[in-house]
C-alpha positions in Angstrom: 15.2 5.2 4.7 16.4 1.8 5.4 20.2 1.1 5.7 19.7 -2.6 5.1 18.3 -3.4 1.7 15.7 -5.9 2.6 14.8 -6.6 -1.0 18.1 -8.5 -1.5 17.5 -12.3 -1.9 20.1 -13.1 0.8 17.7 -12.0 3.6 14.8 -14.2 2.5 15.8 -17.2 4.8 15.0 -16.7 8.4 18.2 -18.4 9.6 20.3 -15.7 7.8 18.4 -12.9 9.5 18.7 -14.6 12.9 22.4 -15.2 12.4 23.0 -11.5 11.6 21.1 -10.3 14.7 22.6 -12.9 16.9 26.2 -12.2 15.7 25.7 -8.5 16.4 24.2 -9.1 19.9 26.9 -11.5 20.8 29.6 -9.1 19.7 28.0 -6.4 21.8 28.0 -8.7 24.8 31.7 -9.5 24.3 32.5 -5.8 24.1 30.5 -5.1 27.3 32.3 -7.9 29.2 35.7 -6.5 28.1 34.6 -3.1 29.5 34.5 -1.4 26.1 31.3 0.4 26.7 31.5 2.7 23.7 31.9 -0.2 21.2 29.2 -2.2 23.1 26.8 0.6 22.6 27.6 1.0 19.0 27.4 -2.7 18.1 24.4 -3.0 20.5 22.6 -0.3 18.4 23.4 -2.2 15.3 22.0 -5.3 16.7 18.8 -3.5 17.8 18.4 -1.8 14.4 19.0 -5.1 12.5 16.6 -6.9 14.8 13.9 -4.2 14.0 14.5 -4.2 10.3 15.2 -7.9 9.7 12.9 -9.6 12.2 10.0 -7.2 13.2 9.2 -5.2 10.1 10.6 -7.6 7.4 8.2 -8.4 4.5 9.8 -10.7 1.9 9.5 -9.4 -1.6 7.2 -11.5 -3.9 9.1 -14.3 -5.5 9.7 -13.8 -9.2 8.7 -16.9 -11.1 10.2 -17.3 -14.5 7.7 -18.5 -17.2 9.1 -21.0 -19.6 9.9 -19.5 -23.0 7.2 -20.2 -25.4 8.1 -21.4 -28.9 6.5 -19.4 -31.7 4.1 -21.6 -33.8 6.1 -21.2 -37.0 9.2 -22.8 -35.3 7.4 -25.8 -33.9 
């Protein structure tokens, strides 16, 4: 079971996925520097999990292409 819904279109661009992982990793580093080991571990775990799901095992869903609406022959 994935906690992050990777089928959501917001995760399609690589820069969004990198931003999420980078933010979590940066937050974990800040917590570690401030000697908040518990929160550094929690947020570091979130960073590791998001890196695994969003960068390593991510497979983008196929793009849904809308076909133009066809006009019935009797209306043309």
